[in-house]
C-alpha positions as CSV (number, residue, x, y, z in Angstrom):
1,X,89.1,44.7,126.1
2,X,87.6,41.8,124.3
3,X,90.1,39.0,123.6
4,X,90.2,36.4,120.9
5,X,87.9,33.4,121.2
6,X,90.7,30.8,121.1
7,X,88.4,28.0,120.3
8,X,87.2,29.7,117.1
9,X,90.6,31.2,116.1
10,X,92.5,27.9,116.5
11,X,90.2,25.0,116.2
12,X,93.1,22.6,115.7
13,X,94.7,23.9,118.9
14,X,91.5,23.6,120.8
15,X,91.1,20.0,119.5
16,X,94.6,19.1,120.7
17,X,94.0,20.5,124.2
18,X,90.6,18.9,124.2
19,X,92.1,15.5,123.3
20,X,94.3,15.6,126.4
21,X,91.4,16.8,128.5
22,X,89.2,13.9,127.2
23,X,92.0,11.4,128.0
24,X,92.5,12.4,131.6
25,X,88.7,12.7,132.3
26,X,87.6,9.5,130.5
27,X,90.5,7.1,129.8
28,X,92.5,6.9,133.0
29,X,91.9,4.8,136.1
30,X,91.8,8.0,138.2
31,X,88.4,8.5,139.9
32,X,86.4,11.3,138.4
33,X,86.1,13.1,141.7
34,X,89.8,13.1,142.1
35,X,90.3,14.5,138.6
36,X,87.9,17.4,139.3
37,X,89.5,18.0,142.7
38,X,92.9,18.3,141.0
39,X,91.4,20.5,138.3
40,X,90.0,22.8,141.0
41,X,93.2,23.0,143.0
42,X,95.3,23.8,140.0
43,X,92.8,26.4,138.9
44,X,92.8,28.0,142.3
45,X,96.6,28.2,142.3
46,X,96.6,29.8,138.8
47,X,93.6,32.1,139.5
48,X,91.4,30.9,136.7
49,X,87.9,32.0,137.7
50,X,86.3,30.2,134.7
51,X,87.8,26.9,135.7
52,X,87.3,27.3,139.4
53,X,83.6,27.9,138.7
54,X,83.3,24.8,136.4
55,X,85.2,22.4,138.6
56,X,83.5,23.5,141.8
57,X,80.2,22.8,140.1
58,X,81.4,19.5,138.8
59,X,82.4,18.3,142.3
60,X,79.1,19.3,143.8
61,X,77.3,17.5,141.0
62,X,79.3,14.4,141.8
63,X,78.1,14.6,145.4
64,X,81.1,16.2,147.1
65,X,79.9,18.4,150.0
66,X,80.1,22.2,149.7
67,X,82.1,22.2,152.9
68,X,84.8,20.0,151.2
69,X,84.8,22.1,148.0
70,X,85.1,25.3,149.9
71,X,88.1,24.0,151.9
72,X,90.2,22.8,149.0
73,X,92.4,25.9,149.1
74,X,93.3,25.1,152.7
75,X,93.3,21.3,152.4
76,X,96.4,21.2,154.7
77,X,94.2,22.5,157.5
78,X,91.2,20.3,156.7
79,X,93.0,17.0,155.9
80,X,90.3,15.0,157.7
81,X,87.9,15.8,154.8
82,X,90.1,14.1,152.2
83,X,91.2,10.6,151.5
84,X,94.9,9.7,151.6
85,X,94.9,9.5,147.8
86,X,93.2,12.9,147.5
87,X,95.8,14.4,149.9
88,X,98.6,12.9,147.8
89,X,97.0,14.3,144.6
90,X,96.5,17.8,146.0
91,X,100.2,17.8,147.2
92,X,101.5,16.6,143.9
93,X,99.2,19.1,142.1
94,X,100.8,22.0,144.0
95,X,104.3,20.6,143.4
96,X,103.8,20.3,139.7
97,X,101.9,23.6,139.2
98,X,104.6,25.5,141.1
99,X,107.4,23.6,139.4
100,X,109.5,26.7,138.9
101,X,109.7,26.9,142.7
102,X,109.6,23.3,143.7
103,X,111.4,21.6,140.8
104,X,109.2,18.5,141.5
105,X,111.3,17.4,144.4
106,X,112.4,13.8,144.9
107,X,110.5,13.7,148.3
108,X,107.3,14.9,146.7
109,X,107.7,12.5,143.8
110,X,108.3,9.5,146.2
111,X,105.2,10.4,148.2
112,X,103.0,10.7,145.1
113,X,104.4,7.5,143.7
114,X,103.6,5.6,146.9
115,X,100.0,6.8,146.7
116,X,99.4,6.2,143.0
117,X,101.9,3.8,141.4
118,X,103.8,4.6,138.2
119,X,101.0,4.6,135.6
120,X,98.4,6.5,137.7
121,X,101.1,9.0,138.7
122,X,101.9,9.7,135.1
123,X,98.2,10.1,134.4
124,X,97.8,12.3,137.4
125,X,100.7,14.5,136.1
126,X,99.0,14.6,132.7
127,X,95.8,15.7,134.5
128,X,97.7,18.5,136.2
129,X,99.5,19.5,133.0
130,X,96.1,19.6,131.1
131,X,94.6,21.9,133.6
132,X,97.6,24.2,133.7
133,X,97.4,24.5,129.9
134,X,93.7,25.2,130.0
135,X,94.1,27.7,132.8
136,X,96.7,29.6,130.8
137,X,94.3,29.8,127.9
138,X,91.3,30.7,130.1
139,X,93.1,33.5,131.9
140,X,94.9,34.8,128.8
141,X,91.7,35.0,126.8
142,X,89.5,36.0,129.8
143,X,87.0,33.2,129.8
144,X,84.1,34.2,132.0
145,X,82.7,32.1,134.8
146,X,79.1,31.0,134.6
147,X,78.4,32.3,138.1
148,X,75.6,34.8,138.5
149,X,75.0,37.3,141.4
């Protein structure tokens, strides 16, 4: 079944989501690679093929090795590939994306705060929230990945 093109049907809504996306990508102090790493992990948790495709490609374009990109879903087992800040971002991404299960625990918050400081942690959480919103739109309206066989 074909689904609505949410960009065309609600341009004001698309602009609002796009403004948040633009902020987290361009106007925070978070490294671009870290932002795309978070986008990828959140998209993997949510199962958004379109966003997994985009952010895997973005990371590779930024020079991240294919090995590292492939092991993002199992970062706990491949911690040696990631910086301390990336590990903290991945952990906080999982905590916030699964908030109905985790309730953003005090322990997880303290660990993320120690790695980022207050302002960057807020921006990281906005990054996670932006991708969760985009994933829900992408999945609901069946945005296709660019990947080809």
